[in-house]
N, C-alpha and C positions, 0 to 999 in steps of 0.2 A: 662532195658526193660520198656516200658511205663506202667504206672499203678502200679508200685511197687517202689515208690520213698521215702517212709517214713517208719520208724519202728513203730512209735506210732501215734495215732490220734493227731492233733494239740493241743487240750486242755490238754491232758495228758502230752505231751512233754513240753508245756509251764509251767505246774505245777511243773514237775520234775526239769526243768531248773531253775525256780525261787528258789526252795528249795536248789539246789546246789550252785547257785550264791550267796545266802545269807550268805554262809560260807566263802566268800573271800572278799578282799578289794584291793584298789589301782590298781597297775599294774597287779597283779595276776588276779583280777576281770576282768579287761579290756581284758587281753589276753584270759582268759577262755570264756568270753562272745563272743568274736570274733570266737573262735573255735566252740562253741556250735551253734552259728548262722550259721556258714558255713556248718558244717557236723554233728552236734549233733543228728539229727533225721534220718540220712541215714541208710539204712539196711547194715549189714556187708557184706563183700565180699562173705562169705559162704552163707548167706541168699539170695543174688542176684543170685548166681549160682544155688542154689537149686530151686529158683523160675523159672529160665529159663528151667531147666530140667523138672520141674513139668508141665509147660505149653506145653512142647514138648515131654513129656514122651510117648505118644501114637505113635508119629511118629518114635521115636528112639527105641521103643520096650523095654523100661526100666522104672524104678521108682526111685524117689529121694533116697529112702533107699538103692537101689542097687548101687547107685553112691556115697555113703558116703565116701569111700576111695578116689575117684577121687576128690571130693570137698575138702577134707582135704589136699590132695597132692597139689592142686592148691593154696590154702591159704598158706600152709607152704612154698612152693617153692617161691611164690610171696613175702612173708615176708622175706625170706632169701635174695633173689635177690635185693629187694628194700633197705633193711636195711644193707646188707652186714655184718651181724652179724654171726660170725663163730659158735656160740652156736646153731644157728637155722639150720645150714647146714645139720645136720643129719636128720632133719624132712623133708627136701625138696627132690626132685628127681633130677637126673642128667642123662647124657648119653641118651641111647635109651628110657628110661622111660620119660625123658623130651620131647623128640620128640613126643611120643605117647600122652603125656599130652597136648602138644601144638596143636596137631591135633584135640583133643576133644574140647579144648577151641575154636579153630577156627571154628569147626562145629557149636558150640552153637552160636558163633558170627554171622555166616552166617544165621542161622535160625532167630536170632533177626533182622538182616537186612531185610530179606525177609518179616517178619511180619511188620516191619516199613514202607516198601514201598507198603504195601497193600495186601500181601498174607494172606488169612484167613486159618482156619483149613482145610477146604475142598480143597482149592487150594494146600496147602502143602501136604495133604494126597494123592492127585492125583500125584503130583511131586514125592513123596516118594514111590509110587507104582511101579515106573519104576526101578525094580531091575536090569535090564540089564545095566543101567547107572553106570559106575564104581564108580563115586564119591558118588552117593546115596548108593550103596551097601557098600562101604567102611565106610561111615558115620554110617550106621546102625550097622555094625560089630564092630566099635569102642565102641559103647555103650552097645552092647550085650555080649561083652567079660567079663570074670570074673575080678573083681577088685583085 
């Protein structure tokens, strides 16, 4: 989501990166420098999801703290599915829980998309006030159910 693209301010990130890189040499230094340049200051997946929930909490009728289990399940399931590491399987979700998790992630993605194409808080609030719309009602219910 726009506006949430780094973990640290550029000066702090540069200072930490310099300190870390000073401990490496040769190929290791080159490899690590490339990695830190590419993704070293990106927020974690959990932080990005929490940010999207926070920005949309009023619309969804929830709070970041209320969705901690959801965020944890998304991160753990993603890590298992991407790395195919059997030791991570127990932390991820499957079956009907995976379908519910996917529905919630999709709803957050749709909200991000709507914001990116110009919907502001007022426009989204108007849209979300239409409780007779099945999709809007379902989206609200997803986030208002217990974790």
